[in-house]
Backbone as numpy.savetxt, mean C-alpha at the origin, in Angstrom:
# Nx Ny Nz CAx CAy CAz Cx Cy Cz
-30.36 -61.17 66.89 -31.15 -61.58 65.82 -31.87 -60.40 65.18
-32.27 -59.53 65.98 -32.94 -58.37 65.48 -32.01 -57.59 64.56
-30.78 -57.57 64.94 -29.79 -56.87 64.13 -29.60 -57.56 62.78
-29.56 -58.87 62.81 -29.40 -59.62 61.57 -30.59 -59.42 60.67
-31.72 -59.40 61.29 -32.94 -59.26 60.55 -33.01 -57.87 59.87
-32.64 -56.84 60.58 -32.63 -55.49 60.04 -31.62 -55.38 58.90
-30.47 -56.00 59.08 -29.43 -55.95 58.06 -29.91 -56.65 56.80
-30.56 -57.78 56.95 -31.07 -58.52 55.82 -32.14 -57.73 55.08
-33.04 -57.12 55.77 -34.11 -56.33 55.16 -33.50 -55.11 54.44
-32.56 -54.52 55.09 -31.91 -53.36 54.48 -31.14 -53.77 53.22
-30.44 -54.88 53.24 -29.72 -55.37 52.08 -30.69 -55.69 50.94
-31.80 -56.32 51.27 -32.79 -56.66 50.27 -33.41 -55.40 49.66
-33.65 -54.38 50.43 -34.22 -53.12 49.96 -33.23 -52.42 49.02
-31.98 -52.47 49.42 -30.97 -51.87 48.56 -30.84 -52.62 47.24
-30.89 -53.90 47.26 -30.78 -54.71 46.05 -31.95 -54.44 45.11
-33.13 -54.19 45.66 -34.27 -53.91 44.83 -34.22 -52.49 44.24
-33.60 -51.58 44.96 -33.52 -50.19 44.48 -32.45 -50.01 43.41
-31.43 -50.81 43.41 -30.35 -50.67 42.43 -30.81 -51.14 41.07
-30.29 -50.54 39.98 -30.65 -51.00 38.65 -30.11 -52.41 38.41
-30.64 -53.04 37.41 -30.32 -54.44 37.16 -28.86 -54.62 36.77
-28.31 -53.67 35.97 -26.93 -53.82 35.52 -25.93 -53.62 36.65
-26.25 -52.81 37.63 -25.33 -52.52 38.71 -25.14 -53.72 39.60
-26.11 -54.53 39.70 -26.00 -55.70 40.55 -25.09 -56.73 39.90
-24.96 -56.73 38.57 -24.21 -57.75 37.86 -22.83 -57.26 37.45
-22.53 -55.98 37.66 -21.29 -55.42 37.12 -20.11 -55.98 37.87
-19.07 -56.29 37.05 -17.86 -56.84 37.64 -16.70 -55.91 37.35
-15.53 -56.44 37.21 -14.31 -55.68 36.94 -14.31 -55.19 35.49
-13.78 -53.98 35.24 -13.72 -53.51 33.86 -12.76 -54.37 33.04
-13.11 -54.55 31.79 -12.31 -55.37 30.89 -11.49 -54.45 29.99
-10.24 -54.73 29.82 -9.35 -53.94 28.99 -9.51 -54.41 27.55
-9.88 -53.43 26.65 -10.08 -53.75 25.24 -8.94 -53.13 24.44
-8.04 -53.93 23.95 -6.85 -53.48 23.24 -7.19 -52.80 21.91
-8.21 -53.21 21.20 -8.55 -52.63 19.91 -9.01 -51.18 20.05
-9.74 -50.85 21.09 -10.15 -49.46 21.31 -8.95 -48.57 21.57
-7.99 -49.08 22.33 -6.79 -48.29 22.64 -5.98 -48.03 21.36
-5.82 -49.05 20.52 -5.07 -48.90 19.27 -5.76 -47.88 18.35
-7.06 -47.95 18.22 -7.77 -47.00 17.36 -7.68 -45.58 17.94
-7.68 -45.46 19.26 -7.51 -44.15 19.89 -6.13 -43.57 19.57
-5.09 -44.39 19.67 -3.74 -43.94 19.36 -3.63 -43.55 17.89
-4.20 -44.36 16.99 -4.19 -44.03 15.56 -4.91 -42.70 15.31
-6.02 -42.52 15.97 -6.78 -41.28 15.82 -5.97 -40.07 16.31
-5.26 -40.23 17.42 -4.42 -39.14 17.93 -3.27 -38.83 16.98
-2.66 -39.87 16.39 -1.56 -39.66 15.44 -2.07 -38.91 14.21
-3.21 -39.30 13.69 -3.80 -38.61 12.54 -4.14 -37.16 12.88
-4.68 -36.96 14.04 -5.01 -35.61 14.49 -3.75 -34.74 14.60
-2.66 -35.34 15.08 -1.39 -34.62 15.19 -0.86 -34.25 13.81
-0.97 -35.18 12.85 -0.53 -34.90 11.48 -1.35 -33.76 10.88
-2.66 -33.81 11.07 -3.52 -32.77 10.53 -3.20 -31.42 11.17
-2.94 -31.41 12.46 -2.59 -30.18 13.15 -1.27 -29.63 12.62
-0.30 -30.51 12.41 1.00 -30.08 11.86 0.82 -29.50 10.46
-0.02 -30.15 9.66 -0.30 -29.63 8.31 -1.00 -28.27 8.37
-1.92 -28.12 9.31 -2.59 -26.83 9.47 -1.61 -25.74 9.88
-0.68 -26.07 10.78 0.33 -25.10 11.21 1.20 -24.71 10.01
1.60 -25.71 9.21 2.40 -25.41 8.01 1.61 -24.51 7.05
0.33 -24.79 6.88 -0.51 -23.99 5.99 -0.64 -22.56 6.51
-0.83 -22.42 7.81 -0.94 -21.08 8.40 0.37 -20.31 8.20
1.50 -20.96 8.44 2.79 -20.30 8.24 2.99 -19.92 6.77
2.61 -20.81 5.87 2.71 -20.53 4.44 1.85 -19.32 4.07
0.61 -19.30 4.58 -0.29 -18.19 4.28 0.24 -16.86 4.85
0.84 -16.92 6.05 1.44 -15.71 6.61 2.58 -15.21 5.72
3.42 -16.13 5.27 4.53 -15.75 4.39 4.00 -15.17 3.08
2.94 -15.76 2.53 2.37 -15.25 1.29 1.75 -13.87 1.49
1.12 -13.66 2.65 0.55 -12.35 2.96 1.65 -11.30 3.01
2.78 -11.64 3.66 3.90 -10.70 3.73 4.45 -10.42 2.33
4.54 -11.46 1.50 5.02 -11.27 0.13 4.07 -10.37 -0.66
2.77 -10.58 -0.49 1.79 -9.76 -1.19 1.90 -8.31 -0.73
2.09 -8.10 0.58 2.24 -6.74 1.09 3.49 -6.08 0.52
4.59 -6.86 0.42 5.82 -6.31 -0.16 5.61 -5.96 -1.63
4.98 -6.87 -2.36 4.72 -6.62 -3.78 3.79 -5.41 -3.94
2.77 -5.33 -3.09 1.84 -4.20 -3.14 2.58 -2.90 -2.89
3.49 -2.91 -1.92 4.28 -1.72 -1.62 5.15 -1.34 -2.81
5.77 -2.35 -3.43 6.62 -2.08 -4.59 5.79 -1.53 -5.74
4.59 -2.10 -5.93 3.71 -1.62 -7.01 3.31 -0.17 -6.76
2.99 0.16 -5.50 2.65 1.54 -5.18 3.84 2.45 -5.43
5.05 1.99 -5.04 6.27 2.78 -5.30 6.44 2.99 -6.79
6.24 1.92 -7.57 6.41 2.04 -9.02 5.39 2.98 -9.64
4.16 2.94 -9.15 3.13 3.84 -9.67 3.52 5.29 -9.37
4.00 5.54 -8.15 4.40 6.90 -7.79 5.58 7.35 -8.64
6.56 6.46 -8.82 7.73 6.81 -9.62 7.32 7.05 -11.07
6.44 6.21 -11.60 5.97 6.38 -12.97 5.25 7.72 -13.14
4.43 8.07 -12.16 3.71 9.34 -12.24 4.67 10.53 -12.15
5.70 10.41 -11.32 6.70 11.47 -11.23 7.44 11.58 -12.56
7.75 10.45 -13.18 8.40 10.46 -14.49 7.53 11.13 -15.54
6.24 10.83 -15.52 5.31 11.47 -16.47 5.27 12.99 -16.26
5.24 13.38 -14.99 5.21 14.82 -14.70 6.48 15.49 -15.18
7.62 14.82 -15.02 8.87 15.39 -15.51 8.86 15.48 -17.04
8.28 14.51 -17.72 8.16 14.57 -19.17 7.27 15.75 -19.59
6.20 15.98 -18.84 5.34 17.13 -19.14 6.11 18.44 -18.98
6.92 18.50 -17.92 7.73 19.70 -17.71 8.70 19.92 -18.86
9.33 18.85 -19.30 10.28 18.96 -20.40 9.56 19.41 -21.67
8.38 18.85 -21.92 7.62 19.24 -23.11 7.25 20.72 -23.05
6.83 21.18 -21.88 6.48 22.59 -21.74 7.73 23.45 -21.97
8.84 22.99 -21.40 10.07 23.77 -21.54 10.52 23.83 -23.01
10.38 22.73 -23.72 10.84 22.69 -25.10 9.94 23.51 -26.03
8.65 23.36 -25.87 7.73 23.98 -26.81 7.27 25.36 -26.36
6.59 25.38 -25.24 5.96 26.62 -24.80 6.97 27.69 -24.43
8.01 27.31 -23.72 9.00 28.31 -23.30 9.72 28.90 -24.50
10.03 28.06 -25.47 10.68 28.55 -26.69 9.76 29.55 -27.40
8.48 29.24 -27.49 7.52 30.17 -28.12 7.44 31.49 -27.36
7.43 31.38 -26.03 7.35 32.59 -25.21 8.59 33.45 -25.40
9.76 32.82 -25.33 11.00 33.58 -25.44 11.23 34.14 -26.85
10.71 33.48 -27.87 10.87 33.95 -29.24 9.83 35.00 -29.63
8.87 35.23 -28.78 7.82 36.19 -29.10 8.39 37.60 -29.12
8.01 38.39 -30.11 8.48 39.78 -30.14 7.82 40.64 -29.06
6.84 40.11 -28.38 6.13 40.88 -27.37 6.70 40.68 -25.97
7.72 39.87 -25.83 8.43 39.74 -24.56 9.64 40.65 -24.63
9.73 41.51 -23.66 10.81 42.50 -23.65 12.12 41.83 -23.25
13.24 42.36 -23.70 14.54 41.75 -23.39 14.81 41.60 -21.89
14.39 42.58 -21.10 14.64 42.47 -19.66 13.75 41.41 -19.01
12.65 41.04 -19.65 11.75 40.01 -19.12 12.26 38.60 -19.42
13.09 38.48 -20.44 13.58 37.15 -20.83 14.33 36.50 -19.68
15.16 37.23 -18.98 15.92 36.63 -17.87 14.99 36.21 -16.73
13.96 37.03 -16.45 13.01 36.65 -15.39 12.23 35.39 -15.76
11.79 35.31 -17.02 11.05 34.13 -17.49 11.95 32.90 -17.39
13.18 33.05 -17.87 14.11 31.93 -17.84 14.40 31.49 -16.41
14.59 32.43 -15.50 14.88 32.09 -14.10 13.70 31.38 -13.45
12.49 31.84 -13.72 11.34 31.20 -13.08 11.16 29.76 -13.55
11.40 29.53 -14.85 11.29 28.16 -15.36 12.50 27.32 -14.94
13.65 27.93 -14.84 14.86 27.20 -14.43 14.72 26.68 -13.00
14.09 27.47 -12.13 13.88 27.04 -10.75 13.02 25.78 -10.71
12.01 25.73 -11.55 11.14 24.55 -11.60 11.92 23.34 -12.11
12.74 23.55 -13.14 13.52 22.44 -13.70 14.53 21.94 -12.67
15.19 22.85 -11.96 16.15 22.45 -10.93 15.46 21.63 -9.84
14.28 22.05 -9.44 13.52 21.32 -8.43 13.14 19.93 -8.95
12.78 19.86 -10.22 12.42 18.58 -10.84 13.63 17.64 -10.87
14.79 18.17 -11.20 16.01 17.35 -11.22 16.39 16.87 -9.83
16.23 17.74 -8.83 16.51 17.34 -7.45 15.57 16.23 -7.02
14.31 16.33 -7.40 13.33 15.29 -7.06 13.72 13.96 -7.70
14.12 14.00 -8.98 14.52 12.76 -9.66 15.74 12.15 -8.99
16.69 12.98 -8.60 17.89 12.49 -7.92 17.54 11.89 -6.56
16.65 12.55 -5.83 16.23 12.07 -4.52 15.50 10.73 -4.64
14.66 10.60 -5.64 13.94 9.35 -5.84 14.90 8.22 -6.17
15.88 8.52 -7.01 16.89 7.52 -7.33 17.62 7.06 -6.08
17.93 8.00 -5.21 18.61 7.67 -3.95 17.73 6.82 -3.05
16.45 7.17 -2.97 15.52 6.40 -2.12 15.38 4.97 -2.62
15.26 4.81 -3.93 15.01 3.47 -4.48 16.27 2.62 -4.54
17.44 3.24 -4.67 18.66 2.45 -4.85 19.37 2.15 -3.55
19.07 2.84 -2.48 19.73 2.56 -1.20 18.66 2.42 -0.13
19.12 2.08 1.06 18.16 1.94 2.17 17.76 3.29 2.74
18.42 4.34 2.34 18.12 5.72 2.72 17.61 5.81 4.16
18.55 5.81 5.05 18.26 5.94 6.48 17.39 4.78 6.99
17.56 3.63 6.38 16.85 2.41 6.81 15.34 2.64 6.88
14.80 3.17 5.80 13.36 3.44 5.75 12.59 2.14 5.56
11.42 2.09 6.15 10.54 0.95 5.90 9.84 1.18 4.57
9.19 0.14 4.08 8.47 0.27 2.81 7.37 1.33 2.91
6.69 1.36 4.05 5.61 2.34 4.22 6.16 3.77 4.22
7.29 3.97 4.89 7.90 5.31 4.91 8.38 5.70 3.52
8.97 4.75 2.81 9.44 5.02 1.45 8.26 5.38 0.54
7.18 4.63 0.68 5.98 4.91 -0.13 5.41 6.29 0.21
5.45 6.65 1.49 4.96 7.97 1.90 5.80 9.08 1.28
7.12 8.93 1.30 8.01 9.94 0.72 7.76 10.05 -0.78
7.64 8.90 -1.44 7.39 8.91 -2.88 6.05 9.57 -3.21
5.05 9.32 -2.38 3.74 9.93 -2.61 3.83 11.45 -2.47
4.59 11.92 -1.46 4.76 13.37 -1.30 5.50 13.96 -2.49
6.53 13.25 -2.97 7.28 13.75 -4.13 6.39 13.75 -5.37
5.50 12.77 -5.47 4.57 12.74 -6.60 3.66 13.97 -6.57
3.16 14.30 -5.37 2.32 15.49 -5.24 3.10 16.76 -5.57
4.36 16.81 -5.13 5.21 17.97 -5.46 5.39 18.09 -6.97
5.60 16.95 -7.63 5.80 17.02 -9.08 4.52 17.47 -9.79
3.35 17.05 -9.27 2.09 17.53 -9.85 1.95 19.03 -9.65
2.36 19.50 -8.47 2.30 20.94 -8.21 3.24 21.70 -9.14
4.41 21.12 -9.43 5.34 21.76 -10.36 4.73 21.86 -11.75
4.09 20.80 -12.19 3.46 20.82 -13.51 2.37 21.89 -13.55
1.58 21.95 -12.50 0.53 22.96 -12.42 1.13 24.37 -12.41
2.21 24.54 -11.65 2.89 25.83 -11.58 3.42 26.25 -12.95
4.04 25.31 -13.66 4.58 25.63 -14.99 3.44 25.96 -15.95
2.36 25.22 -15.88 1.22 25.51 -16.77 0.64 26.90 -16.48
0.54 27.25 -15.19 0.02 28.58 -14.84 0.96 29.68 -15.32
2.27 29.46 -15.14 3.23 30.46 -15.62 3.15 30.59 -17.14
3.08 29.46 -17.81 2.99 29.48 -19.27 1.72 30.21 -19.70
0.62 29.91 -19.05 -0.65 30.57 -19.39 -0.54 32.08 -19.15
0.07 32.45 -18.03 0.20 33.88 -17.72 1.04 34.59 -18.77
2.17 33.98 -19.16 3.02 34.61 -20.18 2.32 34.65 -21.54
1.57 33.64 -21.87 0.82 33.66 -23.13 -0.24 34.76 -23.12
-0.88 34.94 -21.96 -1.87 36.02 -21.85 -1.20 37.38 -21.99
-0.03 37.53 -21.40 0.72 38.79 -21.54 1.06 39.04 -23.01
1.54 37.99 -23.68 1.89 38.11 -25.10 0.64 38.46 -25.91
-0.47 37.79 -25.62 -1.71 38.03 -26.34 -2.19 39.48 -26.12
-2.10 39.93 -24.88 -2.51 41.30 -24.57 -1.63 42.31 -25.30
-0.32 42.09 -25.29 0.60 43.02 -25.96 0.40 43.00 -27.48
0.11 41.82 -28.02 -0.15 41.71 -29.46 -1.40 42.50 -29.82
-2.45 42.35 -29.01 -3.68 43.08 -29.25 -3.44 44.58 -29.11
-2.67 44.98 -28.12 -2.33 46.38 -27.93 -1.58 46.94 -29.14
-0.66 46.14 -29.65 0.12 46.55 -30.82 -0.78 46.73 -32.02
-1.71 45.83 -32.22 -2.64 45.93 -33.35 -3.50 47.19 -33.24
-3.96 47.43 -32.01 -4.80 48.62 -31.81 -3.99 49.89 -32.05
-2.80 49.92 -31.53 -1.96 51.13 -31.68 -1.48 51.35 -33.12
-1.34 50.32 -33.88 -0.79 50.45 -35.23 -1.84 50.28 -36.33
-3.06 50.35 -36.02 -4.09 50.21 -37.04 -4.20 51.49 -37.86
-4.62 51.30 -39.02 -4.77 52.44 -39.92 -6.13 53.05 -39.69
-6.14 54.33 -39.62 -7.41 55.02 -39.43 -7.85 55.66 -40.75
-9.08 55.66 -41.01 -9.61 56.19 -42.26 -10.06 57.64 -42.15
-9.65 58.36 -41.16 -10.12 59.73 -40.98 -9.36 60.68 -41.80
């Protein structure tokens, strides 16, 4: 009896300590509407994820296209600048070189040296144009766009150096002509003595 009494007191103490809902709780009830809404929510989430993946892939493709276009634009700018430099060289050759060679102050033995120095620049310019055509029209050793742009940039700098070189040579020859003209005037002036 003592045992029964202790068990009863202990059971009653436990019942008083438990919350009110725990004493009444029974078996869980299956709610079909919650399950259906959960499945619908998962399907929508999957669709949104698939759309996000498609958007990310599209954006990656567009980024690659923009990089390709940017590379082509840089190539075109370099090629355009090289073309402008070649036009400057041609203009110098047509105008300034003709004036230098026609000057009476350039000696006959100097004409060949002047012509050779300018011819070397023109030959280099033609080689550059041919090389650029080869780079742009073929895969040229399977170059990447970045490598091709780097080569074109170097060739652009070379063409700028050629223009500068031709301008310096032209200036030097003009100064020689000017000096000789002044010398001729001084030597051939009339004296009143």
